[in-house]
C-alpha positions as CSV (number, residue, x, y, z in Angstrom):
1,X,-3.6,-16.2,-22.5
2,X,-6.9,-15.7,-20.9
3,X,-6.7,-18.2,-19.0
4,X,-2.8,-17.1,-17.7
5,X,-4.5,-13.5,-17.3
6,X,-7.1,-15.5,-15.2
7,X,-4.5,-16.5,-12.5
8,X,-2.3,-13.8,-11.4
9,X,-5.6,-12.3,-10.9
10,X,-6.3,-14.9,-8.6
11,X,-2.9,-15.6,-7.3
12,X,-2.7,-11.8,-6.6
13,X,-6.1,-11.5,-5.3
14,X,-4.5,-14.4,-2.2
15,X,-1.8,-11.8,-1.8
16,X,-3.4,-9.4,-1.0
17,X,-5.3,-11.5,1.5
18,X,-2.8,-11.9,3.0
19,X,-1.9,-8.0,2.7
20,X,-5.3,-7.6,4.4
21,X,-4.3,-9.8,7.9
22,X,-1.2,-7.5,8.0
23,X,-2.2,-4.5,7.4
24,X,-4.5,-5.3,10.6
25,X,-2.0,-7.0,12.5
26,X,0.0,-3.8,12.0
27,X,-3.6,-2.0,12.8
28,X,-3.5,-4.1,16.2
29,X,0.1,-3.9,17.3
30,X,-0.5,0.0,16.5
31,X,-3.4,1.0,18.6
32,X,-2.1,-1.3,21.9
33,X,1.2,0.7,21.9
34,X,-0.5,4.3,21.1
35,X,-3.2,2.8,24.2
36,X,0.1,2.3,26.2
37,X,1.2,4.8,25.4
38,X,-1.7,7.4,26.8
39,X,-2.1,4.8,29.8
40,X,1.3,5.2,30.5
41,X,2.1,8.9,30.1
42,X,-1.1,9.8,31.9
43,X,-2.4,8.0,34.6
44,X,1.5,5.7,35.6
45,X,2.8,9.1,34.7
46,X,6.0,7.4,32.6
47,X,5.4,7.4,29.0
48,X,7.9,4.4,26.8
49,X,10.6,5.3,24.6
50,X,10.2,3.4,21.9
51,X,6.2,3.6,21.4
52,X,5.9,6.5,19.7
53,X,8.5,6.1,16.9
54,X,7.9,2.0,16.2
55,X,3.7,3.6,15.7
56,X,5.1,6.5,13.6
57,X,7.0,3.0,10.9
58,X,3.9,1.3,11.7
59,X,2.2,3.7,10.0
60,X,4.1,4.1,7.3
61,X,3.3,0.0,6.8
62,X,-0.1,0.9,6.9
63,X,-0.7,3.8,4.7
64,X,1.8,2.5,1.8
65,X,0.6,-1.4,2.2
66,X,-3.4,-0.1,2.5
67,X,-3.1,2.2,-0.8
68,X,-2.6,-0.8,-2.3
69,X,-4.5,-3.3,-1.1
70,X,-7.2,-0.1,-1.2
71,X,-6.1,0.2,-5.2
72,X,-7.1,-3.7,-5.3
73,X,-11.1,-3.3,-3.3
74,X,-11.8,0.0,-6.2
75,X,-11.7,2.3,-2.6
76,X,-8.2,4.2,-3.5
77,X,-9.5,8.0,-4.4
78,X,-9.8,8.5,-7.4
79,X,-11.6,11.5,-9.2
80,X,-14.0,9.2,-11.9
81,X,-14.9,12.8,-13.3
82,X,-14.3,11.9,-17.2
83,X,-15.3,8.7,-17.2
84,X,-18.6,8.8,-15.5
85,X,-19.8,11.5,-18.5
86,X,-17.8,9.0,-20.6
87,X,-19.6,5.4,-22.1
88,X,-18.7,2.1,-23.6
89,X,-14.7,1.6,-25.4
90,X,-13.8,5.9,-24.4
91,X,-14.9,5.1,-21.0
92,X,-12.4,1.7,-20.7
93,X,-10.3,3.9,-23.1
94,X,-9.4,6.4,-20.2
95,X,-9.7,4.5,-17.1
96,X,-6.3,2.1,-19.1
97,X,-5.0,5.7,-19.8
98,X,-5.7,6.7,-16.0
99,X,-4.3,3.4,-15.0
100,X,-0.7,3.9,-17.3
101,X,-0.2,6.7,-15.9
102,X,-0.5,5.6,-12.1
103,X,2.1,3.1,-12.9
104,X,4.2,5.2,-14.7
105,X,3.4,6.7,-11.1
106,X,4.0,3.1,-9.4
107,X,7.3,3.0,-10.4
108,X,8.7,6.1,-10.1
109,X,7.8,4.9,-6.0
110,X,9.6,1.5,-6.7
111,X,12.5,2.9,-7.6
112,X,13.3,6.1,-6.0
113,X,11.8,4.4,-2.9
114,X,14.7,1.7,-3.3
115,X,17.0,4.1,-3.6
116,X,15.7,6.4,-0.1
117,X,16.4,3.1,1.6
118,X,19.7,2.1,0.2
119,X,20.8,5.6,1.2
120,X,19.6,6.2,4.8
121,X,20.0,2.5,5.6
122,X,23.2,3.6,7.8
123,X,20.9,5.7,9.6
124,X,19.1,4.7,13.0
125,X,16.3,5.3,15.0
126,X,16.9,7.3,18.2
127,X,14.6,6.0,20.2
128,X,14.5,2.2,18.7
129,X,18.0,1.5,17.2
130,X,16.0,0.4,14.4
131,X,18.2,0.6,10.8
132,X,16.0,3.6,8.9
133,X,16.2,1.3,5.9
134,X,13.3,-1.1,7.6
135,X,10.2,2.1,7.3
136,X,11.4,3.5,4.4
137,X,11.5,0.2,1.9
138,X,7.8,0.8,3.0
139,X,7.7,2.8,-0.1
140,X,9.3,0.2,-2.2
141,X,7.8,-2.5,-1.1
142,X,4.4,-0.7,-0.9
143,X,4.9,0.5,-4.8
144,X,5.5,-2.8,-6.1
145,X,1.9,-4.2,-4.6
146,X,0.4,-0.9,-6.1
147,X,1.5,-1.5,-9.5
148,X,0.8,-5.5,-9.8
149,X,-2.7,-4.0,-8.3
150,X,-3.0,-1.7,-10.6
151,X,-2.2,-4.4,-13.4
152,X,-5.1,-6.7,-12.0
153,X,-7.4,-3.7,-12.2
154,X,-6.4,-2.9,-15.7
155,X,-7.3,-7.0,-16.2
156,X,-10.4,-6.6,-15.1
157,X,-10.9,-4.1,-16.7
158,X,-10.0,-5.3,-20.4
159,X,-11.7,-9.1,-20.3
160,X,-14.1,-8.4,-17.7
161,X,-14.9,-8.9,-13.7
162,X,-18.2,-11.2,-14.5
163,X,-15.3,-13.8,-16.2
164,X,-12.9,-14.4,-13.3
């Protein structure tokens, strides 16, 4: 059983490596767009009509994928006051319970993110005419990767990180 769990952890680590590269590319594109927007507005005197909108959509994707990536890296913001005061089994139990509550929230993100994306799919963004499905599906995708990465963290909590 632990062999299967360790395989899942390794597979998710590979997925997270890809997510990290995607995040870097999205951040690079967003930086280029915003830099060009500022240059065009203040130097040329005529800015692009679509760059602000695309940068906003990229920011949404970066935030949600970045949260999933941060969950796996252990850098997602958390209140760890109670677990830090506990030791042993009590600490492990509180951490697992917190992760289980998080999983419920991520399921809500996945389900309602999908419903919202479908309900706005007929709407078009004003500057780019992109279907609003694409920025909104990020909630569902981010929730899915948050869920999968939280399961990895729970597995490591249960079987131990050093045993991978």
